[in-house]
The first five atom37 places (N, CA, C, CB, O) and aatype in JSON, in Angstrom:
{
  "aatype": [12, 19, 0, 10, 0, 0, 9, 7, 19, 0, 19, 19, 17, 16, 19, 7, 0, 0, 15, 1, 1, 19, 1, 3, 19, 0, 19, 16, 0, 0, 15, 0, 19, 13, 7, 1, 6, 19, 15, 9, 7, 9, 19, 15, 7, 3, 14, 17, 1, 7, 19, 19, 13, 6, 2, 19, 1, 19, 0, 14, 1, 16, 7, 5, 3, 16, 0, 6, 7, 16, 13, 16, 0, 1, 1, 10, 16, 9, 8, 13, 3, 14, 10, 1, 10, 19, 1, 3, 19, 17, 5, 8, 1, 7, 0, 15, 0, 15, 9, 15, 5, 9, 19, 10, 3, 6, 14, 19, 9, 14, 19, 19, 1, 15],
  "atom_mask": [
    [1, 1, 1, 1, 1],
    [1, 1, 1, 1, 1],
    [1, 1, 1, 1, 1],
    [1, 1, 1, 1, 1],
    [1, 1, 1, 1, 1],
    [1, 1, 1, 1, 1],
    [1, 1, 1, 1, 1],
    [1, 1, 1, 0, 1],
    [1, 1, 1, 1, 1],
    [1, 1, 1, 1, 1],
    [1, 1, 1, 1, 1],
    [1, 1, 1, 1, 1],
    [1, 1, 1, 1, 1],
    [1, 1, 1, 1, 1],
    [1, 1, 1, 1, 1],
    [1, 1, 1, 0, 1],
    [1, 1, 1, 1, 1],
    [1, 1, 1, 1, 1],
    [1, 1, 1, 1, 1],
    [1, 1, 1, 1, 1],
    [1, 1, 1, 1, 1],
    [1, 1, 1, 1, 1],
    [1, 1, 1, 1, 1],
    [1, 1, 1, 1, 1],
    [1, 1, 1, 1, 1],
    [1, 1, 1, 1, 1],
    [1, 1, 1, 1, 1],
    [1, 1, 1, 1, 1],
    [1, 1, 1, 1, 1],
    [1, 1, 1, 1, 1],
    [1, 1, 1, 1, 1],
    [1, 1, 1, 1, 1],
    [1, 1, 1, 1, 1],
    [1, 1, 1, 1, 1],
    [1, 1, 1, 0, 1],
    [1, 1, 1, 1, 1],
    [1, 1, 1, 1, 1],
    [1, 1, 1, 1, 1],
    [1, 1, 1, 1, 1],
    [1, 1, 1, 1, 1],
    [1, 1, 1, 0, 1],
    [1, 1, 1, 1, 1],
    [1, 1, 1, 1, 1],
    [1, 1, 1, 1, 1],
    [1, 1, 1, 0, 1],
    [1, 1, 1, 1, 1],
    [1, 1, 1, 1, 1],
    [1, 1, 1, 1, 1],
    [1, 1, 1, 1, 1],
    [1, 1, 1, 0, 1],
    [1, 1, 1, 1, 1],
    [1, 1, 1, 1, 1],
    [1, 1, 1, 1, 1],
    [1, 1, 1, 1, 1],
    [1, 1, 1, 1, 1],
    [1, 1, 1, 1, 1],
    [1, 1, 1, 1, 1],
    [1, 1, 1, 1, 1],
    [1, 1, 1, 1, 1],
    [1, 1, 1, 1, 1],
    [1, 1, 1, 1, 1],
    [1, 1, 1, 1, 1],
    [1, 1, 1, 0, 1],
    [1, 1, 1, 1, 1],
    [1, 1, 1, 1, 1],
    [1, 1, 1, 1, 1],
    [1, 1, 1, 1, 1],
    [1, 1, 1, 1, 1],
    [1, 1, 1, 0, 1],
    [1, 1, 1, 1, 1],
    [1, 1, 1, 1, 1],
    [1, 1, 1, 1, 1],
    [1, 1, 1, 1, 1],
    [1, 1, 1, 1, 1],
    [1, 1, 1, 1, 1],
    [1, 1, 1, 1, 1],
    [1, 1, 1, 1, 1],
    [1, 1, 1, 1, 1],
    [1, 1, 1, 1, 1],
    [1, 1, 1, 1, 1],
    [1, 1, 1, 1, 1],
    [1, 1, 1, 1, 1],
    [1, 1, 1, 1, 1],
    [1, 1, 1, 1, 1],
    [1, 1, 1, 1, 1],
    [1, 1, 1, 1, 1],
    [1, 1, 1, 1, 1],
    [1, 1, 1, 1, 1],
    [1, 1, 1, 1, 1],
    [1, 1, 1, 1, 1],
    [1, 1, 1, 1, 1],
    [1, 1, 1, 1, 1],
    [1, 1, 1, 1, 1],
    [1, 1, 1, 0, 1],
    [1, 1, 1, 1, 1],
    [1, 1, 1, 1, 1],
    [1, 1, 1, 1, 1],
    [1, 1, 1, 1, 1],
    [1, 1, 1, 1, 1],
    [1, 1, 1, 1, 1],
    [1, 1, 1, 1, 1],
    [1, 1, 1, 1, 1],
    [1, 1, 1, 1, 1],
    [1, 1, 1, 1, 1],
    [1, 1, 1, 1, 1],
    [1, 1, 1, 1, 1],
    [1, 1, 1, 1, 1],
    [1, 1, 1, 1, 1],
    [1, 1, 1, 1, 1],
    [1, 1, 1, 1, 1],
    [1, 1, 1, 1, 1],
    [1, 1, 1, 1, 1],
    [1, 1, 1, 1, 1],
    [1, 1, 1, 1, 1]
  ],
  "atom_positions": [
    [[283.46, 164.0, 100.65], [282.07, 163.7, 100.22], [281.38, 164.65, 99.14], [281.22, 163.73, 101.44], [280.29, 164.39, 98.64]],
    [[282.14, 165.77, 98.82], [281.78, 166.51, 97.36], [281.81, 165.63, 96.05], [282.89, 167.72, 97.05], [280.99, 165.52, 95.14]],
    [[282.87, 165.11, 96.24], [283.37, 164.14, 95.12], [282.34, 163.16, 94.65], [284.59, 163.3, 95.6], [282.24, 162.87, 93.46]],
    [[281.42, 162.56, 95.77], [280.48, 161.82, 95.64], [279.64, 162.1, 95.02], [280.12, 161.53, 96.41], [279.2, 161.29, 94.21]],
    [[278.91, 163.69, 95.19], [278.33, 164.45, 95.19], [278.43, 164.53, 93.62], [278.64, 165.38, 96.12], [277.4, 164.24, 93.01]],
    [[279.43, 164.84, 92.98], [279.76, 165.12, 91.7], [279.72, 164.41, 91.11], [280.6, 165.53, 91.42], [279.26, 164.61, 89.99]],
    [[280.27, 162.83, 91.58], [280.17, 161.49, 90.66], [278.25, 160.87, 90.16], [281.09, 160.07, 91.88], [277.7, 160.44, 89.15]],
    [[277.85, 161.21, 91.7], [276.23, 160.95, 91.6], [275.91, 162.0, 90.41], [0.0, 0.0, 0.0], [275.62, 161.54, 89.31]],
    [[275.95, 163.4, 90.59], [275.21, 164.51, 89.39], [275.89, 163.8, 88.09], [275.76, 166.54, 89.55], [275.02, 163.51, 87.27]],
    [[277.06, 163.48, 87.73], [277.65, 162.91, 86.74], [276.7, 161.67, 86.24], [279.06, 162.54, 87.18], [276.13, 161.7, 85.15]],
    [[276.6, 160.67, 87.07], [276.17, 159.56, 86.88], [274.21, 159.68, 86.44], [276.69, 158.75, 88.31], [273.55, 158.74, 85.99]],
    [[273.7, 160.98, 86.72], [272.18, 161.29, 86.48], [272.13, 161.98, 85.39], [271.45, 162.06, 87.53], [271.17, 161.87, 84.63]],
    [[273.23, 162.85, 85.14], [273.32, 163.37, 83.62], [273.69, 162.54, 82.81], [274.15, 164.39, 83.35], [273.03, 162.5, 81.77]],
    [[274.63, 161.76, 82.91], [274.51, 160.64, 81.74], [273.46, 159.76, 81.68], [275.57, 159.78, 81.72], [273.25, 159.28, 80.56]],
    [[272.76, 159.41, 82.56], [271.56, 158.25, 82.23], [270.58, 159.21, 81.81], [270.94, 157.19, 83.61], [269.84, 158.72, 80.97]],
    [[270.31, 160.48, 82.11], [269.06, 161.46, 81.58], [269.55, 161.54, 80.04], [0.0, 0.0, 0.0], [268.71, 161.15, 79.22]],
    [[270.6, 161.92, 79.6], [270.95, 161.88, 78.49], [271.11, 160.73, 77.99], [271.8, 162.47, 78.36], [271.35, 160.95, 76.81]],
    [[271.11, 159.6, 78.18], [270.92, 158.69, 76.99], [269.51, 158.15, 76.8], [271.85, 157.52, 77.1], [268.92, 157.62, 75.86]],
    [[269.17, 158.49, 78.02], [267.5, 157.78, 78.02], [266.94, 159.3, 77.3], [266.55, 157.26, 80.13], [265.81, 158.94, 77.0]],
    [[267.01, 160.35, 76.96], [266.62, 161.21, 76.21], [267.07, 161.03, 74.56], [267.05, 162.37, 76.85], [266.61, 161.65, 73.59]],
    [[268.19, 159.92, 74.58], [268.57, 159.51, 72.94], [268.07, 158.35, 72.59], [270.09, 159.36, 72.58], [267.79, 158.24, 71.39]],
    [[267.85, 157.29, 73.38], [267.06, 156.59, 73.81], [265.59, 156.66, 73.2], [267.18, 156.81, 75.01], [265.02, 155.73, 72.63]],
    [[265.11, 157.88, 73.42], [263.46, 158.23, 73.05], [263.52, 158.94, 72.04], [262.54, 159.04, 74.08], [262.5, 159.12, 71.39]],
    [[264.84, 159.56, 71.63], [264.52, 160.54, 69.89], [265.28, 159.18, 69.15], [265.73, 162.73, 69.49], [265.15, 159.48, 67.96]],
    [[265.9, 158.04, 69.17], [265.96, 157.07, 68.17], [264.72, 156.28, 68.16], [267.12, 156.22, 68.33], [264.29, 155.67, 67.18]],
    [[264.21, 156.33, 69.22], [263.16, 155.31, 69.12], [261.83, 156.03, 68.61], [262.95, 154.58, 70.57], [260.83, 155.48, 68.13]],
    [[261.99, 157.08, 68.78], [260.45, 158.05, 68.09], [260.43, 158.21, 66.41], [260.46, 160.01, 68.74], [259.49, 158.14, 65.63]],
    [[261.95, 158.48, 66.19], [262.45, 158.57, 64.79], [262.42, 157.1, 64.24], [263.97, 159.22, 64.72], [262.38, 157.04, 63.01]],
    [[262.43, 156.05, 64.85], [262.78, 154.75, 63.93], [261.09, 154.39, 63.91], [264.06, 153.3, 64.78], [260.58, 153.8, 62.95]],
    [[260.34, 154.82, 65.07], [259.08, 154.05, 64.46], [258.06, 154.64, 63.56], [258.31, 153.59, 65.5], [257.23, 154.12, 62.83]],
    [[258.42, 156.18, 63.88], [257.67, 157.11, 63.41], [257.86, 157.26, 61.58], [258.09, 158.42, 64.3], [257.14, 157.98, 60.89]],
    [[258.94, 156.45, 61.08], [259.52, 155.8, 59.83], [258.89, 154.34, 59.83], [261.25, 155.75, 59.87], [258.33, 154.11, 58.75]],
    [[258.85, 153.73, 60.36], [258.07, 152.45, 60.24], [256.62, 152.6, 59.93], [258.17, 151.67, 61.48], [256.06, 152.37, 58.86]],
    [[256.14, 152.99, 60.97], [254.52, 153.33, 61.3], [254.14, 154.37, 60.05], [254.26, 154.22, 63.08], [253.03, 154.28, 59.52]],
    [[255.0, 155.26, 59.64], [254.45, 156.55, 58.08], [253.5, 157.38, 59.45], [0.0, 0.0, 0.0], [252.53, 158.0, 59.02]],
    [[253.62, 157.41, 60.52], [252.93, 158.16, 61.35], [253.71, 159.11, 62.77], [251.95, 157.13, 61.77], [254.58, 158.58, 63.46]],
    [[253.28, 160.35, 63.0], [253.86, 160.39, 64.13], [253.55, 159.62, 65.44], [253.81, 161.48, 64.31], [252.47, 159.2, 65.87]],
    [[255.12, 159.55, 66.11], [255.29, 158.72, 67.51], [255.28, 159.71, 68.37], [256.63, 157.81, 67.74], [255.71, 160.84, 68.17]],
    [[254.56, 159.09, 69.81], [255.67, 160.35, 70.78], [255.78, 159.15, 72.31], [254.43, 162.64, 71.37], [255.13, 158.21, 72.75]],
    [[256.52, 159.6, 72.54], [257.09, 158.68, 73.83], [257.48, 160.09, 75.03], [258.9, 157.52, 73.24], [258.04, 161.18, 74.88]],
    [[256.87, 159.4, 76.18], [257.26, 160.34, 77.45], [258.28, 160.24, 77.87], [0.0, 0.0, 0.0], [259.12, 161.13, 77.74]],
    [[258.52, 158.9, 78.61], [259.49, 158.88, 79.59], [260.1, 157.13, 78.91], [258.7, 159.09, 81.51], [259.42, 156.18, 78.52]],
    [[261.47, 157.25, 79.0], [262.06, 155.95, 78.92], [263.18, 155.64, 80.17], [262.74, 155.86, 77.44], [264.12, 156.32, 80.6]],
    [[262.59, 154.18, 80.58], [263.7, 153.96, 81.47], [264.31, 152.53, 81.51], [263.27, 154.31, 82.78], [264.19, 151.8, 80.53]],
    [[264.89, 152.16, 82.53], [265.24, 150.68, 82.63], [266.23, 150.59, 81.72], [0.0, 0.0, 0.0], [266.74, 151.66, 81.39]],
    [[266.79, 149.27, 81.05], [267.83, 148.91, 80.17], [268.09, 147.65, 80.15], [268.91, 149.5, 80.39], [267.83, 146.95, 81.13]],
    [[268.61, 147.21, 79.13], [268.3, 145.87, 78.03], [268.61, 144.69, 78.53], [269.1, 145.85, 76.68], [268.55, 143.65, 77.88]],
    [[269.14, 144.84, 80.26], [268.71, 143.34, 80.87], [267.8, 143.46, 81.22], [269.31, 142.65, 81.84], [267.14, 142.42, 81.15]],
    [[267.25, 144.37, 81.67], [265.85, 143.64, 82.9], [264.83, 144.37, 81.78], [265.66, 144.48, 85.23], [263.66, 144.07, 82.05]],
    [[264.9, 145.05, 80.86], [263.99, 145.93, 80.34], [263.72, 146.96, 80.18], [0.0, 0.0, 0.0], [263.72, 147.64, 81.21]],
    [[263.35, 147.69, 78.86], [263.57, 148.78, 78.12], [261.83, 149.35, 78.61], [264.07, 148.41, 76.25], [260.97, 148.48, 78.83]],
    [[261.51, 150.74, 78.73], [260.22, 150.72, 79.15], [259.95, 152.38, 78.73], [260.03, 150.2, 80.85], [260.49, 153.36, 79.23]],
    [[258.99, 152.32, 77.73], [258.45, 153.26, 77.46], [256.94, 153.69, 77.64], [258.78, 153.28, 76.52], [255.97, 153.09, 77.18]],
    [[256.93, 154.95, 78.47], [256.12, 155.55, 79.08], [254.92, 156.54, 78.41], [256.9, 156.1, 79.84], [255.21, 157.43, 77.61]],
    [[253.89, 156.33, 78.74], [253.18, 157.19, 77.2], [253.05, 157.1, 75.97], [253.55, 158.12, 76.89], [252.79, 158.12, 75.35]],
    [[253.19, 155.97, 75.34], [253.07, 155.95, 73.74], [251.98, 156.41, 73.48], [253.17, 154.68, 73.01], [250.87, 156.23, 74.0]],
    [[252.48, 157.27, 72.28], [251.27, 157.39, 71.14], [251.53, 157.73, 69.95], [250.3, 158.28, 71.4], [252.31, 158.64, 69.66]],
    [[250.59, 156.7, 68.71], [251.11, 156.63, 67.87], [249.63, 157.66, 67.16], [251.67, 155.08, 67.52], [248.45, 157.62, 67.51]],
    [[250.11, 158.27, 66.39], [249.19, 159.28, 65.69], [248.35, 158.84, 64.75], [249.85, 160.26, 65.06], [249.02, 158.07, 64.05]],
    [[247.34, 158.9, 64.37], [246.12, 158.31, 63.12], [247.28, 158.99, 61.69], [243.82, 159.45, 63.25], [248.02, 159.96, 61.63]],
    [[246.92, 157.88, 60.73], [246.92, 158.64, 58.96], [246.43, 159.86, 59.04], [245.89, 157.9, 57.69], [245.48, 160.24, 59.72]],
    [[247.43, 160.79, 57.96], [246.84, 161.9, 57.81], [245.54, 161.32, 56.93], [247.84, 163.02, 57.15], [245.48, 160.42, 56.1]],
    [[244.51, 162.21, 57.45], [242.9, 161.87, 57.28], [242.08, 161.43, 58.18], [0.0, 0.0, 0.0], [240.88, 161.71, 58.26]],
    [[242.76, 160.65, 58.95], [242.11, 159.82, 59.74], [241.12, 160.38, 60.84], [243.06, 159.09, 60.28], [241.82, 161.05, 61.6]],
    [[240.18, 160.4, 61.13], [239.69, 160.46, 62.59], [240.57, 160.25, 63.86], [238.72, 159.5, 62.7], [240.92, 159.16, 64.31]],
    [[240.74, 160.99, 64.16], [241.83, 161.26, 66.08], [241.11, 159.8, 66.78], [241.09, 163.44, 67.62], [241.7, 158.8, 67.2]],
    [[239.7, 160.06, 66.74], [239.21, 159.13, 67.62], [239.35, 157.49, 67.18], [237.78, 159.55, 67.82], [239.33, 156.49, 67.9]],
    [[239.5, 157.61, 65.71], [239.54, 156.03, 65.46], [240.88, 155.8, 65.08], [238.51, 155.44, 64.29], [241.11, 154.7, 64.58]],
    [[241.53, 156.35, 65.16], [243.21, 156.17, 64.29], [244.43, 156.23, 65.12], [0.0, 0.0, 0.0], [245.51, 155.81, 64.68]],
    [[244.26, 156.89, 66.62], [245.25, 156.89, 67.58], [245.62, 155.94, 68.55], [245.09, 157.75, 68.14], [245.0, 155.99, 69.61]],
    [[246.68, 154.9, 68.38], [247.22, 154.09, 69.58], [247.61, 154.76, 70.56], [248.25, 153.3, 69.35], [248.19, 155.82, 70.32]],
    [[247.43, 154.39, 71.77], [247.96, 154.58, 72.98], [248.25, 153.6, 73.76], [247.33, 155.25, 73.58], [247.48, 152.64, 73.81]],
    [[249.57, 153.62, 74.63], [249.29, 152.64, 75.39], [250.24, 153.35, 77.01], [249.86, 151.02, 74.52], [251.26, 154.03, 76.9]],
    [[249.67, 153.04, 78.27], [250.38, 153.57, 79.01], [251.79, 153.28, 79.37], [249.78, 153.58, 79.78], [252.44, 154.09, 80.02]],
    [[252.33, 152.06, 78.95], [253.46, 151.92, 78.89], [253.69, 150.41, 78.42], [253.98, 152.35, 80.08], [252.97, 149.46, 78.69]],
    [[254.95, 150.42, 77.62], [255.56, 149.22, 76.39], [257.0, 149.07, 77.13], [255.75, 149.92, 74.34], [257.92, 149.84, 77.4]],
    [[256.74, 147.76, 77.3], [258.04, 147.34, 77.93], [258.57, 146.56, 76.94], [257.97, 146.57, 79.29], [257.69, 145.97, 76.3]],
    [[259.74, 146.35, 76.56], [260.39, 145.67, 75.8], [261.77, 144.66, 76.53], [260.76, 146.72, 74.8], [262.67, 145.13, 77.24]],
    [[261.64, 143.58, 76.23], [262.32, 142.49, 76.46], [263.54, 141.74, 75.41], [261.28, 141.7, 76.66], [263.44, 141.5, 74.21]],
    [[264.46, 141.54, 76.13], [265.8, 141.25, 75.07], [266.47, 140.19, 76.16], [267.04, 142.92, 74.6], [266.72, 140.33, 77.36]],
    [[266.67, 138.85, 75.07], [267.52, 137.7, 75.48], [268.75, 138.46, 75.18], [267.31, 136.19, 74.68], [269.25, 138.81, 74.1]],
    [[269.2, 138.68, 76.68], [270.91, 139.59, 76.86], [271.29, 138.55, 76.03], [272.01, 139.8, 78.65], [270.59, 138.83, 75.05]],
    [[271.96, 137.43, 75.67], [272.76, 136.79, 75.11], [272.97, 136.91, 73.59], [272.5, 135.72, 75.47], [274.06, 137.04, 73.05]],
    [[271.89, 136.85, 73.03], [271.93, 136.97, 71.85], [271.58, 139.1, 71.57], [270.7, 135.64, 71.25], [271.65, 139.63, 70.46]],
    [[271.37, 139.56, 72.34], [271.59, 141.18, 72.19], [272.92, 141.32, 72.35], [270.82, 142.16, 73.25], [273.39, 142.2, 71.62]],
    [[273.82, 140.68, 73.16], [275.14, 141.15, 73.3], [276.18, 140.49, 71.68], [275.72, 140.44, 75.06], [277.22, 140.97, 71.22]],
    [[275.51, 139.48, 71.27], [276.12, 138.69, 70.3], [275.74, 139.89, 68.79], [275.29, 136.84, 70.31], [276.53, 140.15, 67.88]],
    [[274.53, 140.35, 68.94], [273.8, 140.92, 67.4], [274.35, 142.4, 67.62], [271.69, 140.85, 67.23], [274.77, 143.03, 66.64]],
    [[274.35, 143.01, 69.01], [275.01, 144.01, 68.6], [276.83, 144.08, 68.21], [274.62, 144.82, 69.61], [277.32, 144.91, 67.45]],
    [[277.52, 143.1, 68.88], [278.72, 142.88, 68.66], [279.43, 142.74, 67.15], [278.84, 141.87, 69.35], [280.55, 143.05, 66.74]],
    [[277.88, 141.94, 66.31], [278.0, 141.78, 65.04], [277.51, 142.59, 64.34], [277.67, 140.83, 64.69], [277.11, 142.18, 63.26]],
    [[277.28, 144.6, 64.77], [276.57, 145.41, 64.4], [274.97, 144.74, 63.54], [277.6, 146.24, 63.63], [274.65, 145.19, 62.44]],
    [[274.4, 144.0, 64.01], [273.25, 143.43, 63.41], [272.0, 144.39, 64.16], [273.19, 141.64, 63.71], [270.96, 144.59, 63.54]],
    [[272.2, 144.93, 65.47], [270.85, 146.04, 65.37], [270.49, 145.31, 66.96], [0.0, 0.0, 0.0], [271.25, 144.48, 67.45]],
    [[269.34, 145.73, 67.56], [268.83, 144.99, 68.7], [267.61, 144.05, 68.55], [268.51, 145.93, 69.67], [267.37, 143.16, 69.37]],
    [[266.79, 144.31, 67.39], [265.82, 143.67, 67.09], [265.13, 142.3, 67.08], [265.87, 143.94, 66.39], [263.99, 141.88, 67.29]],
    [[266.63, 141.64, 66.64], [266.47, 140.17, 65.98], [266.41, 139.61, 67.82], [268.19, 139.44, 64.59], [265.92, 138.54, 68.18]],
    [[267.07, 140.66, 68.76], [267.23, 139.82, 70.04], [265.88, 140.46, 71.27], [269.14, 140.12, 70.7], [265.91, 140.43, 72.5]],
    [[264.93, 140.94, 70.44], [263.66, 141.16, 71.31], [263.13, 139.77, 72.18], [262.42, 141.66, 70.22], [262.99, 138.82, 71.41]],
    [[262.95, 139.59, 72.94], [261.93, 138.2, 73.55], [260.36, 138.86, 74.12], [262.9, 137.28, 75.26], [259.52, 138.1, 74.6]],
    [[260.2, 139.81, 74.04], [258.87, 139.81, 74.67], [258.6, 141.58, 74.97], [258.92, 138.73, 76.23], [259.17, 142.28, 75.81]],
    [[257.74, 141.9, 74.18], [256.63, 143.08, 74.71], [255.85, 143.17, 75.25], [256.07, 143.59, 74.26], [254.96, 142.34, 75.09]],
    [[255.74, 143.86, 75.87], [254.19, 144.21, 77.22], [253.83, 145.35, 77.15], [254.4, 144.13, 78.97], [254.56, 146.23, 77.6]],
    [[252.32, 145.7, 76.44], [251.52, 146.58, 76.81], [250.83, 146.93, 77.67], [251.08, 146.64, 76.36], [249.96, 146.07, 77.82]],
    [[250.67, 148.04, 78.63], [250.33, 148.2, 79.9], [249.26, 149.13, 79.18], [251.47, 148.71, 81.09], [249.56, 150.09, 78.48]],
    [[247.7, 148.6, 79.53], [246.4, 149.8, 79.39], [246.96, 150.25, 77.53], [246.62, 151.68, 81.05], [247.37, 151.3, 77.05]],
    [[246.75, 149.03, 76.99], [246.85, 149.71, 75.55], [245.03, 150.13, 74.8], [247.83, 148.31, 74.39], [243.93, 149.7, 75.14]],
    [[245.34, 150.91, 73.93], [243.98, 151.31, 72.88], [244.32, 151.4, 72.14], [243.15, 152.28, 72.82], [245.08, 152.24, 71.65]],
    [[243.68, 150.25, 71.66], [243.75, 149.94, 69.89], [242.77, 150.18, 68.84], [243.88, 148.58, 69.61], [241.78, 149.5, 68.6]],
    [[243.12, 151.12, 68.3], [242.07, 151.11, 67.31], [241.93, 150.26, 65.99], [242.04, 152.29, 66.95], [242.75, 150.01, 65.11]],
    [[240.44, 149.85, 66.17], [240.33, 148.84, 64.87], [238.77, 149.81, 63.88], [239.79, 146.63, 65.66], [237.72, 150.31, 64.28]],
    [[239.31, 149.68, 62.72], [238.37, 150.02, 61.88], [237.96, 149.33, 60.32], [238.72, 151.24, 61.79], [238.64, 149.02, 59.34]],
    [[236.69, 149.27, 60.57], [236.32, 148.4, 59.17], [236.55, 149.44, 57.74], [234.41, 147.86, 59.27], [236.52, 150.67, 57.78]],
    [[236.7, 148.87, 56.89], [236.95, 149.24, 55.52], [235.76, 149.04, 54.65], [238.09, 148.48, 54.98], [235.81, 149.31, 53.45]]
  ]
}
């Protein structure tokens, strides 16, 4: 029984560490792409059923009003084509080409006229 509990704790610890790592990589990559500060609350799911990012926020550009330039979404789910994902990762091409769908729940998308 103790061994099963230890294995359970190890699995939870590993999954939690992987989730934090995915979040850190996603925040760094998105911040670089958008040139803005990006924050993500919780990451869950997996590439086979969808990777879920909770409480996503993309800050406004420097000097832009917060109310006008902040993108938020309660949840952003990325679905992948599993076969293409395996092939692309195997060939060291990354996962972006295997994205089949992106779903936004409760997005707030700023629109600013210039």
